[in-house]
N, C-alpha and C positions, 0 to 999 in steps of 0.2 A: 454416503457422501460425507467427506471430510468437511470441517469448518472452512478450510482454505477453498475447497471447491466451490463454495457458495459465494465467494468474492467475485466482483466484476473485475476486469483488467485494470480499470481506473483505481479501484480499492487496493488492488495488489501493488499497483505502482505507488500509491501514496504510503501504504505500509512499509514498503521497501525503503522509500525515501526517508520515512521517519527512523527507520533502523539505521540508516546512514548518518542520521543526525541533522537533517535538514528541518528548518523551522516551516511552519505553515505558509508564511510569506514566501520563503525560498521555493517551496514545493509549487505554490501558485504560479510563481514567475516561470518556473520550469515547464509547468504544464499548460501555461498561458491561460490561466483561470484566476478566479478570485480566491482570497483567503476563505471566504464564507463557503464556497463549494468544496474546498479542501477540508474544512471543518464538517461538512455534511458527509463526505466520504469517510471521514474518521469515524464520525458517530455511527454510521452504518457498519463500518468494519469492526468497531468496538462490539456491537451488538452481535454480529455474526460469529466473532471468534471468542466472545465471552470474556473480554478484557475490559478494564475500566479507565486505563490511562495510556498515554503515549509511551510511558516506560514499560508498562506491561506488554503493550503491542510490540515494541522493539525487542523485548526479551522473548516473545512468542516467536518472532521472525528469526531471531538468533538461535533459538533452540530447535527450529524446524529447517535449518539449512542455510540461514543467512542469505548471502549473495546467490545461492542456488535455489532458494525459496521461490523466487519469482519465475524460474524456469520450469518448476514442478507443475504438472497438469497439462502438458501438452501444448507448448507454443506460446505461453503467456509472455515469455521474454520478448518475442517479436511483437506482441501487442503492446508492451510497455514501450519498446523502441518507436513503434508508429505514434503512440500517444505523446511521446516526448519530442517527436520532431514535428508534430502537428502544430 
């Protein structure tokens, strides 16, 4: 199992939005949640991917496909769309 496969759909969505340059506040508004929940997703994502910062996370996503990264792993892109519209 790759590190990316350990992420939940929400963690993948947050990581992709960080890669796109959004702030925690902007991500929270887009996902209809609080900044603290976004921070919790980030902390978990950092641990699962072995990165230490938002910059490292963005570089990880970029080096693993960027915009296509969210679609890897069988339908996660659809899960992101559902989460964004919820």
